[in-house]
C-alpha positions in Angstrom: -9.2 33.9 19.1 -12.4 31.9 19.1 -12.7 28.5 17.3 -15.1 30.1 14.8 -12.8 33.0 13.9 -9.7 30.7 13.7 -11.4 28.4 11.2 -12.8 31.4 9.2 -9.2 32.6 8.9 -8.1 29.4 7.2 -8.6 30.6 3.6 -6.1 28.8 1.5 -4.2 25.6 2.3 -1.2 26.6 0.1 -0.8 29.9 1.9 -0.7 28.0 5.2 1.5 25.3 3.8 -1.2 22.8 4.7 -2.0 19.7 2.6 -5.3 20.1 0.8 -6.7 17.0 2.4 -5.9 18.3 5.9 -7.3 21.7 5.1 -10.6 20.1 3.9 -10.9 17.9 7.0 -10.2 20.8 9.4 -13.0 22.8 7.7 -15.3 19.8 7.7 -14.8 19.1 11.4 -15.4 22.8 12.3 -18.5 23.0 10.2 -20.2 19.7 11.0 -19.3 18.9 14.6 -22.2 19.9 16.9 -20.1 19.2 20.0 -22.4 16.6 21.4 -20.8 14.4 24.1 -21.1 11.0 22.3 -17.6 10.6 20.9 -16.0 11.9 24.1 -18.0 9.6 26.2 -16.4 6.7 24.4 -12.8 7.9 23.9 -10.1 8.9 26.5 -8.2 10.7 23.8 -11.1 13.0 22.9 -11.9 13.6 26.5 -8.4 14.8 26.9 -8.3 17.2 23.9 -12.0 18.1 23.3 -14.5 17.7 20.5 -13.4 17.4 16.9 -14.5 21.0 16.4 -12.3 22.1 19.3 -9.3 20.2 18.0 -9.8 21.5 14.5 -10.1 25.1 15.8 -6.9 24.7 17.9 -4.6 23.7 15.0 -2.0 26.3 14.4 -0.4 25.6 11.1 2.8 27.4 12.2 3.2 25.0 15.1 4.2 21.6 13.7 4.3 20.0 17.1 0.5 20.4 17.4 0.0 17.6 14.9 1.7 15.1 17.2 -1.4 14.9 19.4 -2.8 12.7 16.7 -0.4 9.9 17.7 -2.6 9.5 20.8 -5.6 8.5 18.7 -6.0 4.8 18.0 -7.6 5.5 14.6 -10.2 2.9 15.6 -13.3 4.8 14.2 -15.5 4.4 17.2 -16.0 8.2 17.1 -17.4 7.9 13.6 -19.7 5.0 14.7 -21.4 7.1 17.3 -21.4 10.4 15.5 -24.9 11.8 14.8 -23.7 14.0 12.0 -21.7 11.4 10.1 -18.3 13.0 10.8 -15.2 10.8 10.5 -12.8 12.3 13.1 -10.2 9.5 12.7 -9.6 10.7 9.1 -8.6 14.1 10.4 -6.2 12.6 13.0 -4.6 10.3 10.3 -4.1 13.3 8.1 -2.6 15.2 11.0 -0.1 12.4 11.3 0.7 12.7 7.6 1.2 16.5 8.0 3.5 15.8 10.9 5.6 13.6 8.7 5.7 16.2 5.9 6.9 18.8 8.4 9.5 16.5 9.9 7.7 16.2 13.2 6.4 12.6 12.9 9.4 10.4 13.8 9.7 9.0 17.3 12.5 6.6 18.5 9.9 4.4 20.2 8.4 3.5 16.8 11.8 2.0 15.8 10.7 -1.6 16.7 7.5 -1.3 14.7 9.2 0.0 11.6 11.9 -2.7 11.8 9.1 -5.2 12.0 7.6 -3.8 8.9 10.9 -3.7 7.1 11.6 -7.3 7.8 8.1 -8.3 6.7 8.7 -6.7 3.2 12.3 -7.9 2.9 13.8 -10.5 0.6 14.4 -12.8 3.5 10.8 -13.0 4.7 8.8 -12.6 1.6 7.7 -15.2 -0.9 5.2 -15.2 -3.8 4.1 -18.6 -5.1 1.8 -18.5 -8.0 0.8 -21.9 -9.6 -0.2 -22.4 -13.2 -3.6 -20.7 -13.9 -3.6 -19.0 -10.5 -5.9 -15.9 -10.2 -6.4 -16.1 -6.4 -3.9 -15.9 -3.6 -3.9 -16.4 0.2 -2.3 -13.4 1.9 -2.0 -14.4 5.6 -0.2 -11.2 6.7 2.5 -11.0 9.3 1.1 -11.7 12.8 -0.7 -15.0 12.0 2.2 -16.7 10.2 4.5 -15.7 13.1 2.2 -16.8 15.9 0.5 -19.8 14.1 2.4 -21.1 11.1 0.7 -24.5 11.3 -2.7 -22.9 11.2 -1.7 -21.0 8.0 -0.7 -24.3 6.5 -4.0 -26.0 7.4 -5.9 -23.0 6.1 -4.1 -23.0 2.8 -4.6 -26.7 2.3 -8.3 -26.4 3.2 -8.8 -23.5 0.8 -7.1 -25.5 -2.0 -10.0 -28.0 -1.9 -12.1 -25.5 -3.6 -9.3 -23.6 -5.5 -6.7 -26.2 -6.6 -4.6 -23.4 -8.3 -4.6 -21.2 -5.2 -1.4 -19.3 -4.7 0.1 -17.7 -1.6 1.9 -14.5 -0.8 4.0 -14.0 2.2 4.5 -10.3 2.6 3.4 -7.3 4.7 0.7 -4.9 3.7 2.7 -2.0 5.2 -0.2 -0.8 7.4 2.3 0.4 10.1 3.6 3.0 7.7 0.1 3.9 6.6 -1.0 4.5 10.2 2.1 6.4 11.2 1.4 8.9 8.4 4.4 7.8 6.2 2.1 8.1 3.2 4.6 8.3 0.3 6.5 5.3 1.7 3.4 3.3 2.1 2.0 4.2 -1.3 5.2 3.2 -3.0 5.6 -0.1 -1.1 2.0 -1.2 -1.4 1.7 0.0 -4.9 4.7 -2.1 -6.1 3.1 -5.3 -4.5 -0.3 -4.5 -6.0 1.3 -3.9 -9.5 3.2 -7.2 -9.4 0.0 -9.2 -8.5 -2.1 -7.5 -11.2 0.6 -8.0 -13.8 0.8 -11.7 -13.0 -3.0 -12.3 -13.4 -4.1 -12.2 -9.8 -7.7 -11.0 -9.4 -8.7 -12.0 -5.9 -6.8 -11.8 -2.6 -8.0 -13.9 0.4 -6.8 -12.4 3.6 -6.8 -13.7 7.2 -5.8 -10.3 8.8 -8.4 -7.6 9.2 -5.8 -4.9 8.8 -4.6 -6.4 5.5 -8.3 -6.5 4.4 -8.7 -2.8 4.9 -5.4 -2.0 3.0 -6.4 -4.1 0.0 -10.0 -2.8 0.1 -8.9 0.9 0.2 -5.8 0.7 -2.0 -5.9 -2.6 -3.8 -8.1 -2.0 -6.9 -8.4 -3.6 -9.4 -7.8 -6.5 -7.0 -10.8 -7.8 -5.2 -10.3 -8.7 -1.5 -12.3 -11.1 0.7 -11.6 -12.5 4.1 -11.0 -16.2 4.6 -13.8 -16.1 7.1 -16.4 -15.2 4.5 -15.0 -17.8 2.2 -15.1 -20.5 4.9 -18.7 -19.5 5.9 -19.8 -19.9 2.3 -18.5 -23.5 2.3 -21.5 -25.8 2.0 -19.6 -29.0 2.9 -20.6 -30.6 6.2 -18.7 -28.9 9.1 -17.5 -31.0 12.1 -19.7 -30.6 15.2 -18.4 -28.9 18.2 -19.2 -28.0 21.8 -17.9 -24.5 22.0 -20.4 -23.3 24.6 -21.1 -19.7 25.3 -18.7 -17.2 23.9 -18.3 -13.5 23.2 -16.8 -12.1 20.0 -14.3 -9.3 19.8 -14.7 -7.7 16.4 -11.4 -6.0 15.4 -11.9 -2.2 15.2 -10.8 -2.0 11.5 -13.8 -4.1 10.5 -16.4 -2.2 12.5 -18.4 -1.3 9.3 -17.8 -4.6 7.6 -21.1 -6.4 8.4 -20.5 -9.4 6.1 -17.3 -10.2 8.0 -19.1 -10.0 11.3 -21.8 -12.3 10.1 -19.4 -14.8 8.6 -17.5 -15.1 11.8 -20.7 -15.7 13.8 -21.8 -18.3 11.3 -18.5 -20.2 11.8 -18.9 -20.1 15.6 -22.4 -21.4 15.5 -21.2 -24.2 13.2 -18.8 -25.2 16.0 -21.6 -25.4 18.5 -21.1 -21.9 20.0 -23.8 -19.8 21.6 -23.0 -16.1 21.2 -23.5 -13.6 24.0 -22.6 -10.2 22.5 -20.7 -7.6 24.5 -21.9 -4.1 24.8 -19.5 -2.9 22.2 -19.6 -5.2 19.2 -20.0 -4.9 15.4 -20.0 -1.3 14.3 -19.4 -0.1 17.9 -16.7 -2.5 18.8 -13.7 -1.4 20.9 -10.1 -1.2 19.9 -7.9 -3.9 21.5 -5.3 -1.2 22.3 -3.0 -2.0 19.4 -4.6 0.4 17.0 -2.7 3.4 15.6 0.5 2.2 17.4 -0.6 4.3 20.3 0.9 1.9 22.8 4.5 2.7 21.7 4.2 6.3 22.9 1.2 6.2 25.3 0.8 2.8 26.8 -1.7 4.0 29.3 -4.2 5.0 26.6 -3.7 1.7 24.8 -4.1 -0.4 27.9 -7.3 1.4 28.7 -9.0 -0.1 25.7 -7.9 -3.6 26.7 -9.1 -3.1 30.2 -12.5 -2.0 28.9 -12.7 -5.1 26.7 -11.9 -7.4 29.7 -14.6 -5.8 31.7 -17.2 -6.3 29.0 -16.2 -10.0 28.5 -17.1 -10.7 32.1 -15.0 -13.9 32.2 -16.7 -15.4 29.1 -14.6 -17.2 26.5 -13.7 -14.6 23.9 -13.1 -15.2 20.2 -11.6 -12.9 17.7 -10.3 -13.1 14.1 -7.2 -10.9 14.3 -3.8 -12.3 15.5 -2.8 -8.8 16.6 -5.8 -8.5 18.8 -5.1 -12.0 20.3 -1.5 -10.9 21.2 -2.6 -7.5 22.7 -5.5 -8.8 24.7 -3.8 -12.0 26.0 -2.2 -10.4 29.1 -5.7 -9.2 30.4 -8.4 -11.3 28.8 -7.0 -14.2 26.7 -9.0 -14.7 23.5 -8.9 -17.5 21.0 -8.3 -17.0 17.3 -11.2 -18.4 15.3 -8.9 -20.3 12.9 -7.5 -22.2 15.9 -11.1 -23.2 16.8 -11.8 -24.1 13.2 -8.8 -26.3 12.6 -7.8 -27.4 16.1 -10.8 -27.1 18.3 -10.0 -29.5 21.1 -6.4 -28.4 21.8 -7.5 -24.8 21.6 -10.4 -25.2 24.1 -8.1 -27.2 26.4 -5.5 -24.4 26.4 -2.9 -26.6 24.7 -2.6 -24.6 21.5 -0.3 -21.8 22.4 0.8 -19.0 20.1 4.4 -18.0 19.7 6.0 -14.8 20.8 8.9 -12.7 19.5 11.6 -13.6 18.6 10.2 -17.1 17.8 7.7 -15.5 15.5 10.4 -14.6 13.0 11.7 -18.2 13.1 8.2 -19.4 12.4 7.8 -17.1 9.4 11.0 -18.5 7.9 9.9 -22.0 8.5 6.6 -21.3 6.8 8.4 -19.8 3.9 10.4 -22.9 3.4 7.2 -25.0 3.6 5.6 -22.9 0.9 8.6 -23.0 -1.4 8.6 -26.8 -1.1 4.9 -27.5 -1.3 3.4 -24.9 -3.6 4.1 -25.7 -7.3 4.7 -22.2 -8.4 5.4 -21.3 -12.0 5.8 -17.6 -11.0 7.7 -16.9 -7.8 9.8 -14.2 -6.2 11.3 -12.7 -3.0 10.6 -9.0 -2.9 13.7 -7.0 -3.7 12.0 -3.7 -4.4 14.2 -0.8 -3.4 12.5 2.5 -2.6 14.2 5.5 -4.3 13.8 9.2 -3.6 11.6 8.4 -0.6 12.8 8.7 2.9 11.7 5.6 4.7 12.9 6.5 8.2 15.8 7.9 10.1 16.0 4.6 11.9 
């Protein structure tokens, strides 16, 4: 059967037991994709499986295993950035993951470590909400940054408090692992409970240090407003300490590829530190995934490592700066980058290579230490450890 006839035979998603969103995305890919080579030139996954039109046309709703190919996609969105017809193939592949979960095909033993990481991050032991009197804004540092750089989080919080004395802090996980693995019901319940608690307690603005958290709050956080700390710091009109950063390149995390204000804020901060920026071939809207995206490395490490190798090649030995702790961790074995917050708060130790980030299992100890510091130093009138128990939703077999 040809691609065209296969797609034409997809009449009703209910008859095929397909989710309506997946049905819509299959039809859209088949109708809009003109099979130009641009996305395949950029992506090993698409070179392996074909154009979005070919992939959509090859989906057999009776073969649940076909959806598992989507776990080889990094969900990075580079395909969308280069697409001449404004197609968003990564949305199709994410919905294929969700369909795999719905059909009982989307659980893999190798994801066990990632799901345990998320479970700890949303547990009573690791979470803490500290909301001072009159607080309407919180710092949400995420998971990776507190684990690798707890002192940086403390310095960041204290710096932000100069402009917002009633700033609160939330130590929790945005549940993006479950989101990206297609566990949509679980994600919606977990994130929704956190959002509801913040809104009910008068929070209006969430300042995030993690690009992944930014995207989760932007897409699912309304009526909360989200802003990165990088934008907030760049807007600070107080005199910045001079630096001698030299020539650097910037790795924009792939989840922020269409967030131009964040790109500009980070570059402003680097210039304030005396940095001269030499952009890599892939930057901004066309940035590369570090390899961590979509949890691809758990199942297909070769595909994930290919992204990191490309990034190393483009850096050409220049000092590389990023603003995602996850990207720092993933790129470090090949092309060690600096986190911009290290340069902002501890420039000399960072440039001298003396400011090292922690690795697991010490990251968990760091998060507990940070929690104790917050409980001691943030005068909260509203506080909690998350004890939300999901009911009637299967989180995982693990």
